[in-house]
RODO-2510 file (C-alpha; in nm, 4 decimals, decimal comma):
residues 131
     n   res          X          Y          Z
     1     m     2,2262    27,1233     4,1641
     2     k     2,1346    26,8375     4,4392
     3     l     2,5005    26,8229     4,5461
     4     a     2,4821    27,2266     4,5985
     5     t     2,1143    27,2281     4,7991
     6     g     2,2503    26,9017     4,9888
     7     l     2,5332    27,0912     5,0769
     8     v     2,3790    27,3844     5,1929
     9     v     2,1730    27,1819     5,4109
    10     l     2,4307    27,0213     5,5754
    11     l     2,6075    27,3567     5,6566
    12     g     2,2858    27,4867     5,7783
    13     a     2,1896    27,1905     5,9779
    14     t     2,5596    27,1851     6,1097
    15     a     2,5690    27,5805     6,2146
    16     v     2,1821    27,5039     6,3856
    17     a     2,3786    27,1998     6,6103
    18     v     2,6626    27,4729     6,6676
    19     a     2,4479    27,7593     6,7999
    20     a     2,2387    27,4929     7,0086
    21     r     2,5659    27,4253     7,1500
    22     a     2,6527    27,7698     7,2424
    23     v     2,7595    27,7663     7,5890
    24     p     2,5381    28,0676     7,7981
    25     p     2,7635    28,3623     7,9125
    26     e     2,7208    28,3209     8,2500
    27     h     2,8911    27,9488     8,2430
    28     q     3,1949    28,0837     7,9611
    29     q     3,5580    28,0057     8,0773
    30     h     3,7172    28,3373     8,0401
    31     d     4,0828    28,1648     7,9774
    32     w     4,1983    28,5325     7,8709
    33     l     4,1886    28,6473     8,2748
    34     d     4,4498    28,3801     8,3465
    35     a     4,6821    28,3940     8,1106
    36     d     5,0078    28,4649     8,2898
    37     g     5,3399    28,5721     8,2155
    38     e     5,4781    28,2410     8,0520
    39     r     5,2232    28,3211     7,8255
    40     w     5,3161    28,6535     7,7780
    41     r     5,6845    28,5758     7,7302
    42     r     5,5472    28,3196     7,4237
    43     l     5,4024    28,5866     7,2563
    44     s     5,5724    28,7552     6,9623
    45     p     5,6383    29,1079     6,9878
    46     e     5,3289    29,2094     6,7317
    47     a     5,1680    29,0187     6,9395
    48     r     5,2329    29,1726     7,2631
    49     t     5,1579    29,5635     7,0729
    50     a     4,8077    29,4100     6,9641
    51     y     4,7414    29,2679     7,3521
    52     t     4,8806    29,5561     7,5369
    53     e     4,6634    29,8168     7,2567
    54     g     4,3689    29,5778     7,2935
    55     f     4,3996    29,5943     7,6806
    56     l     4,4458    29,9760     7,6807
    57     v     4,0719    30,0461     7,4475
    58     g     3,9219    29,7933     7,6547
    59     a     3,9985    29,9391     7,9931
    60     a     3,9730    30,2768     7,8788
    61     l     3,6062    30,1945     7,7069
    62     g     3,5373    30,0308     8,0721
    63     q     3,5788    30,3262     8,2621
    64     a     3,4034    30,5622     8,0117
    65     a     3,1073    30,3054     7,9804
    66     s     3,0820    30,2927     8,3766
    67     g     2,7303    30,4011     8,4482
    68     i     2,6172    30,5101     8,0883
    69     p     2,2982    30,3436     7,9542
    70     e     2,4226    30,0585     7,7336
    71     g     2,3986    30,1732     7,3436
    72     d     2,4427    30,5320     7,4067
    73     t     2,7980    30,5321     7,2179
    74     a     2,7834    30,9580     7,1778
    75     a     2,7985    30,9644     7,5711
    76     v     3,0644    30,7037     7,5746
    77     r     3,2595    30,9276     7,2982
    78     r     3,2270    31,2525     7,5337
    79     t     3,3596    31,0405     7,8152
    80     l     3,6226    30,9131     7,6574
    81     d     3,7215    31,1939     7,4921
    82     s     3,7023    31,4121     7,8206
    83     l     3,8618    31,1374     8,0384
    84     e     4,1433    31,1367     7,7419
    85     r     4,2020    31,5077     7,8349
    86     s     4,1567    31,4377     8,2327
    87     g     4,2409    31,1326     8,3088
    88     l     4,2247    30,8026     8,1911
    89     r     4,3440    30,4614     8,4589
    90     l     4,6020    30,3635     8,2359
    91     p     4,7221    30,6908     8,0909
    92     y     5,0388    30,5896     7,9751
    93     a     5,1764    30,4327     7,5712
    94     p     5,1500    30,1299     7,5166
    95     n     5,5386    30,1050     7,4542
    96     v     5,5368    30,1972     7,8249
    97     y     5,3518    29,9451     7,9479
    98     m     5,4684    29,6788     7,7508
    99     a     5,8256    29,7675     7,8043
   100     r     5,7194    29,7563     8,1621
   101     i     5,5472    29,4166     8,1587
   102     d     5,8340    29,2675     7,9671
   103     d     6,0571    29,3515     8,2661
   104     y     5,7958    29,2852     8,5345
   105     f     5,7753    28,9155     8,3568
   106     w     6,1582    28,8606     8,3828
   107     w     6,1615    28,7813     8,7365
   108     e     6,0550    28,4295     8,7554
   109     n     5,8423    28,4652     9,0738
   110     h     5,6252    28,7116     8,8725
   111     r     5,5245    28,4590     8,6129
   112     p     5,2257    28,2487     8,7517
   113     y     5,0258    28,6269     8,8240
   114     p     4,7887    28,6934     8,5310
   115     i     4,8684    28,9823     8,2708
   116     w     4,6125    29,1794     8,3862
   117     h     4,7911    29,1823     8,7549
   118     a     5,1138    29,3099     8,5661
   119     f     4,9161    29,5798     8,4352
   120     e     4,7676    29,7172     8,7464
   121     e     5,1349    29,6245     8,9144
   122     v     5,2961    29,8446     8,6502
   123     n     5,0429    30,1452     8,6410
   124     h     5,0542    30,1741     9,0085
   125     d     5,4280    30,1984     8,9833
   126     l     5,4438    30,4245     8,7026
   127     k     5,2161    30,6574     8,8862
   128     r     5,3541    30,6574     9,2157
   129     m     5,6893    30,7510     9,0281
   130     s     5,5633    31,0302     8,8500
   131     r     5,4071    31,2166     9,1641
***
């Protein structure tokens, strides 16, 4: 029993120490913003799918939540439904973006660019071609 109590105290103290060292959001590094074409090429196909779907969901949520008070999830849902019908900024299916981004990063001179940059370039080209 003393061992279990000691372990709980140790774990609790460790959790407090970790929380105390947590970096405030304004000082956190966002390495995912700098993930480039080399990183994209190292991802498995499954990881590319997850990355792309997450990127598109994040972009849609960001677009829908713009100007809506934080926490008003009903308004965000209504806006997402409306945008899905009238115009998401990144409107194409994940497999379309994945194939185009694979092509984009095939070129060695594109590989230093961040993945988000590739999404913007590919999206611009797709919209230009669909006009």
